[in-house]
MARGU-360509 format. One record per residue: residue in three letters; x, y, z of N, C-alpha, C in turn. Coordinates in steps of 0.1 Angstrom, whole numbers, plus 5000, padded with zeros to 4 digits. Atoms other than C-alpha are relative to their C-alpha. Example, Ala and Ser with C-alpha at 12.3 -4.5 7.8 and 13.67 -1.06 7.14 Angstrom:
BEGIN
<r "ALA", <5009, 4988, 5000>, <5123, 4955, 5078>, <5009, 5012, 5000>>
<r "SER", <4991, 4989, 5000>, <5137, 4989, 5071>, <4992, 5011, 5008>>
***
This chain:
BEGIN
<r "UNK", <4997, 5010, 5009>, <4859, 5249, 4924>, <5015, 5002, 4996>>
<r "UNK", <4986, 5000, 5004>, <4895, 5240, 4914>, <5001, 5004, 4985>>
<r "UNK", <5000, 4996, 5014>, <4902, 5259, 4882>, <5008, 4991, 4991>>
<r "UNK", <4992, 5009, 5008>, <4928, 5234, 4871>, <4991, 4989, 4994>>
<r "UNK", <5009, 5011, 5005>, <4900, 5208, 4867>, <4987, 5005, 4995>>
<r "UNK", <5013, 4994, 5004>, <4872, 5232, 4855>, <4995, 4993, 4988>>
<r "UNK", <5005, 5006, 5012>, <4871, 5216, 4821>, <4994, 4987, 5002>>
<r "UNK", <5006, 5013, 4997>, <4863, 5183, 4836>, <4985, 5001, 5004>>
<r "UNK", <5014, 4998, 4996>, <4831, 5197, 4851>, <4991, 5003, 4989>>
<r "UNK", <5009, 4997, 5012>, <4819, 5206, 4817>, <4997, 4987, 4992>>
<r "UNK", <5002, 5012, 5007>, <4820, 5170, 4805>, <4985, 4995, 5003>>
<r "UNK", <5013, 5006, 4998>, <4787, 5152, 4801>, <5000, 4991, 5012>>
<r "UNK", <5001, 5009, 4988>, <4775, 5132, 4831>, <5006, 4987, 4998>>
<r "UNK", <4994, 5013, 5003>, <4783, 5099, 4815>, <5015, 5000, 4999>>
<r "UNK", <4985, 4999, 5001>, <4818, 5110, 4807>, <5006, 5002, 5014>>
<r "UNK", <4994, 4998, 4986>, <4824, 5122, 4843>, <4999, 4988, 5008>>
<r "UNK", <5001, 5013, 4993>, <4811, 5089, 4856>, <5011, 4991, 4996>>
<r "UNK", <4989, 5008, 5006>, <4835, 5071, 4833>, <5013, 5004, 5005>>
<r "UNK", <4988, 4995, 4994>, <4863, 5093, 4845>, <5002, 4996, 5014>>
<r "UNK", <5000, 5005, 4986>, <4855, 5085, 4881>, <5004, 4985, 5001>>
<r "UNK", <4998, 5015, 5001>, <4854, 5048, 4873>, <5015, 4997, 4996>>
<r "UNK", <4987, 5002, 5004>, <4887, 5050, 4855>, <5010, 5004, 5011>>
<r "UNK", <4992, 4996, 4989>, <4903, 5069, 4884>, <5001, 4989, 5011>>
<r "UNK", <5001, 5010, 4990>, <4891, 5043, 4909>, <5008, 4987, 4995>>
<r "UNK", <4993, 5012, 5006>, <4904, 5015, 4886>, <5015, 5002, 5001>>
<r "UNK", <4986, 4997, 5000>, <4938, 5032, 4884>, <5006, 4999, 5015>>
<r "UNK", <4996, 5001, 4986>, <4940, 5035, 4922>, <5000, 4985, 5005>>
<r "UNK", <5000, 5014, 4996>, <4930, 4999, 4927>, <5011, 4992, 4994>>
<r "UNK", <4989, 5007, 5007>, <4956, 4987, 4902>, <5013, 5003, 5008>>
<r "UNK", <4988, 4997, 4993>, <4983, 5006, 4921>, <5001, 4993, 5013>>
<r "UNK", <5000, 5007, 4987>, <4973, 4990, 4954>, <5001, 4985, 4998>>
<r "UNK", <4999, 5015, 5003>, <4971, 4955, 4938>, <5014, 4996, 4996>>
<r "UNK", <4987, 5003, 5005>, <5005, 4958, 4923>, <5011, 5009, 5006>>
<r "UNK", <4990, 4990, 4994>, <5028, 4976, 4948>, <5014, 4997, 4995>>
<r "UNK", <4986, 5001, 5004>, <5063, 4983, 4937>, <5009, 5001, 5012>>
<r "UNK", <4991, 5000, 4988>, <5089, 4974, 4962>, <5014, 5003, 4995>>
<r "UNK", <4987, 4995, 5004>, <5122, 4992, 4959>, <5011, 4989, 5002>>
<r "UNK", <4989, 5010, 4998>, <5155, 4973, 4956>, <5006, 5001, 5014>>
<r "UNK", <4995, 4998, 4987>, <5165, 4988, 4989>, <4992, 4992, 5010>>
<r "UNK", <5009, 5008, 4991>, <5135, 4972, 5006>, <5002, 4985, 4998>>
<r "UNK", <4998, 5014, 5003>, <5140, 4939, 4989>, <5013, 4995, 5007>>
<r "UNK", <4988, 5003, 4994>, <5176, 4939, 5001>, <4999, 4999, 5015>>
<r "UNK", <5002, 5000, 4985>, <5166, 4947, 5037>, <4992, 4987, 5004>>
<r "UNK", <5008, 5012, 4997>, <5139, 4919, 5036>, <5009, 4987, 4999>>
<r "UNK", <4991, 5012, 5001>, <5165, 4894, 5024>, <5010, 4999, 5011>>
<r "UNK", <4990, 5000, 4989>, <5190, 4905, 5051>, <4993, 4995, 5012>>
<r "UNK", <5007, 5004, 4988>, <5164, 4900, 5078>, <4996, 4985, 4999>>
<r "UNK", <5003, 5015, 5001>, <5154, 4866, 5064>, <5012, 4992, 5003>>
<r "UNK", <4987, 5007, 4997>, <5190, 4855, 5064>, <5003, 5000, 5015>>
<r "UNK", <4997, 4999, 4985>, <5195, 4867, 5100>, <4990, 4991, 5007>>
<r "UNK", <5010, 5009, 4994>, <5163, 4849, 5110>, <5004, 4985, 4998>>
<r "UNK", <4996, 5014, 5003>, <5175, 4817, 5093>, <5012, 4995, 5009>>
<r "UNK", <4989, 5003, 4991>, <5207, 4818, 5114>, <4996, 4999, 5014>>
<r "UNK", <5004, 5000, 4986>, <5189, 4825, 5147>, <4985, 5001, 5001>>
<r "UNK", <5014, 4999, 5000>, <5152, 4817, 5145>, <4994, 5004, 5013>>
<r "UNK", <5005, 4997, 4987>, <5148, 4821, 5182>, <4999, 5015, 5002>>
<r "UNK", <5001, 4985, 4999>, <5153, 4859, 5177>, <4988, 5006, 4994>>
<r "UNK", <5012, 4995, 5007>, <5121, 4862, 5157>, <4988, 4999, 5009>>
<r "UNK", <5013, 5001, 4992>, <5085, 4866, 5169>, <4990, 4995, 4991>>
<r "UNK", <5012, 5005, 5008>, <5053, 4849, 5158>, <4991, 5012, 4997>>
<r "UNK", <5010, 4990, 5003>, <5025, 4869, 5143>, <4992, 5003, 5012>>
<r "UNK", <5007, 4997, 4988>, <5006, 4865, 5175>, <5007, 5009, 5010>>
<r "UNK", <4992, 4991, 4991>, <5034, 4880, 5195>, <5001, 5014, 4995>>
<r "UNK", <4999, 4987, 5006>, <5038, 4909, 5172>, <4986, 5007, 5002>>
<r "UNK", <5013, 4994, 4999>, <5000, 4915, 5172>, <4998, 5004, 5015>>
<r "UNK", <5002, 4997, 4986>, <4999, 4914, 5210>, <5008, 5012, 5005>>
<r "UNK", <4991, 4989, 4996>, <5028, 4937, 5214>, <4994, 5013, 4994>>
<r "UNK", <5005, 4988, 5006>, <5012, 4962, 5190>, <4987, 5004, 5008>>
<r "UNK", <5012, 4997, 4992>, <4979, 4960, 5209>, <5003, 5006, 5013>>
<r "UNK", <4996, 4994, 4987>, <4996, 4967, 5242>, <5005, 5014, 4999>>
<r "UNK", <4994, 4986, 5003>, <5013, 4997, 5227>, <4990, 5010, 4997>>
<r "UNK", <5011, 4991, 5004>, <4980, 5012, 5217>, <4989, 5001, 5010>>
<r "UNK", <5011, 5000, 4989>, <4960, 5008, 5249>, <5001, 5012, 5008>>
***
């Protein structure tokens, strides 16, 4: 048993279940509201602008998916 969390194992069953529920909720919230860094936003904008200037250089979702599947066979 991890001694760092030993005190949690001493909680009543209902309290431990609530703690588990609260932990799951916090994980779900992080996944539902991802934070995108300014660097990533800038890169996405750059790519969008590049695509707007030359749309023929882009790929459809179907093309991307097919390429990914071929790479994993």
